[in-house]
N, C-alpha and C positions, 0 to 999 in steps of 0.2 A: 688466067687474067686476074690481076690483083684487085683487092677491094679498094674503093675510093674513100679516103679519109674525109670526114665531114669538116667543112670550113668552120673556123672559129666564129664567123659571123652568122652561122645558121641559128635558128631559134632553139635548136636542141643544145647548143653550146652552153656550157656552164650549168646545165640542168641535169641532175642525177636522177636516173629512173629508179623509182621505188620498187623493190622486190616484193611481189604479192605474197601475203602471209597465208600460210597453209592452215586452214581450220582443222582442229582436232575433231574427228568424227564422233558424234554422240553415241553413247552406248545404247543399244536397242533395249526396249522395255523387257523385263523378264517374261519369258513365255511359261506356259503351263509346265513344260518339261523342266523348267528351272525353279519351280516352286519348292518351298522347304520340304513339303511332304514327299514329293516325287524324288527330290534329291536324296532324302533319307532312304527311300526305298531303293533307288538306283545304286546307292553306295554299297548295298548288300548284294547287288547283282554280280554274277561272275563276269570276267572280262569277255568282250565280244568274241574273241577267238576261241573261248572255251565253250561257247554255245553252239551245239551241233545242229539243232533243229532250226530250219529257216524261219524267219519272221513272215507271217502272212502279209501279202501285199496290202490288204485293206487296213492293216494296223501299223504300217510304216509311218515314220515321221515323228514330230514332237508331241502331238496330241495323245497318241497311244503308244508309249514306249513299251517294249516287251516286258512282260511280268517277270520279275526275278523268280528263280526256281524255288527259293525259300518261301515265297508268298503264293505259290501256285497250289491249288488243291490237288490231292493225289487220288483220293478214293471217290466213289460215287456219292457217298454220304457227305463228304466235304464239299464236293461240287454243288450238291443239292442245298446244303446249308448256306453256302456263300451266294449262290444265285437267288435263293429265296430271300435272303437278307436284302440284296440289291433290288429285287422286285418289290418288296414291301416298302423300301425307301422310295422307290419311284412312285408308288401309289400315294404315299404320304405327300410327296411333292405335287402330284396332281391335285390333291385336296387343298394344299396350300395355295396353288394357283387359283382354284375356285374361290377360296376365301378372299384372296386379294381382289379378284374381279368383283365379287359381291360387295366388298367394302368400298371399292372405287365407285360403284353405282350410287352409294349413299353420300360420298364425300366430294365427288367431282361434279361440276356443273355440266350442262349439256355440251358446251363447246369443248371442255376438257375431256369428257367421255368420248366425243367423236374423234379427238386426236389420239386418245388411247386405243380405240378400236381400229383406227387406221394403222397404227403401228403394229397391233396384234395381228391384223390381217396378213401381214407378211409371214407370220408363223403358223397360224391356224385360223379357220374361218368362224363365222357366226354360230354354226351348228356345234362345233367343238366348244366354243365359249359357253353356250347355253347348257350343254351337257355337263361341263365342269362345274358350273355354278349350281346346277340342279343337284348334282351328286354331293357337293359340299353341303348344301342346305339340308338334304335328306339325312346326312350323317349328323349334322349339327342339331337338327330338330328331332333326332332319334326316330325318324320314320323308317330308316334302314339301320340295322345294327352296325356298330362301329367296326366290328371284325370283318364286315363285308367289304371294307375299303381295300383289302388285299386282293379282292377279285377284279379290281379295276373300275375306273370311273364310269365306263360304258355300261358295265353290269349294274352298278349302283343306280345309274340313271334310269335303266329299264325297270328296276325294282321300285324306284320312286314313282313311276308312272302308273303302277298298279294301284288298285283300291286296297283298303285295309283288309277286306275279306279275301281278295286275291293274294295278298302277301301272306296272310295266315294259311291259305291253302298251299302256297309255295313252301312255307315252313313245314307244313305237315307232310309234304312230299320230299322233304330233305334237301331242298334247294338253297336254303339260307345257310350256306357254309362257305368259309373263305376260299376253299379250293374248287368251288363250282366253276365249270367251264361256261364261258359266255354263250355258247351255242345252246346249252341246256336252258338258260334263262330266256334266250331268244325264242326257242321253241315253245316254252311255257307261255311267254308273253303273247306270242302269235295265237296260241290255242285259246287263251282266255279272252283275247280281244277280238277274235274273229266272230262273225255271226254264228257259225257252227259251234264255236266254243261257248257262246252265250246260250244257245239252245241246249247244249249239253248241260251247262250249269243250271239252267232253269229246270231241266228234267231231274237233275240231282236234288235240287231244293224241293221240288214237288214230291219226290219219293221220300225225302226226309220229313216233309210236312205230313204226309200220309201215315208214316210210321209213328210220329208223335201224336197224331190224332187218335190212332188206334190204341196207343198206350194210355192216352187220356180217357178214352171210353172204358178201358178196363179198370182204371182207377176209380172212375165214377160208379161203375157197377159194383165194385168192391165196397165203396163208401156207402152206397144205397143199401147193400145187404147188411152192413154193420149197423146202420141206423134202424133198419127194420127189426133187427134182433134185440134192440133195446126195449 
């Protein structure tokens, strides 16, 4: 059955239908994988077909492209050096976060701080914010040595909660070192803060006091003998 031709008297007669214009699709914003740094790194990578080892599923995608072989550590020392560098960089970033939050407390009004904390709560809670700021202030005010930042903000936070005497004791026990494990500081913290830990500390101080008093008595006896001989 043939098509019926529209009459010249129809509304469509004499009107030319406009052809819709095709919009040119916008280029997507550059992703992390398209950054200048990663592009330089990836240019040095071997072709995909030349890579025999499969890429771990957790690292697939644009965010974590496979490391080029030329940039991959080969020995235990090289892995240790690179991982240590990244770890120290991560700790410095934690301190910078603490610094920014401490600065925000002095520069933002109450409403602005509430908006900031609401946004931060999507990433970490009030406890983490408090620890980050306390760790930063402890390093800034030289309560905890700067090199302890490499141990992590949680470790610095626990050291900041100790008294000056307790920190001196921790230093005497060799705990104030950058490679200290957090469990070591946690065990020390719990020991000195627990009632039994305080009782032990009191006993240690009493023993030290008795020793000093005995030494003082010997010095006084010696002094008395010297004066009697004059």
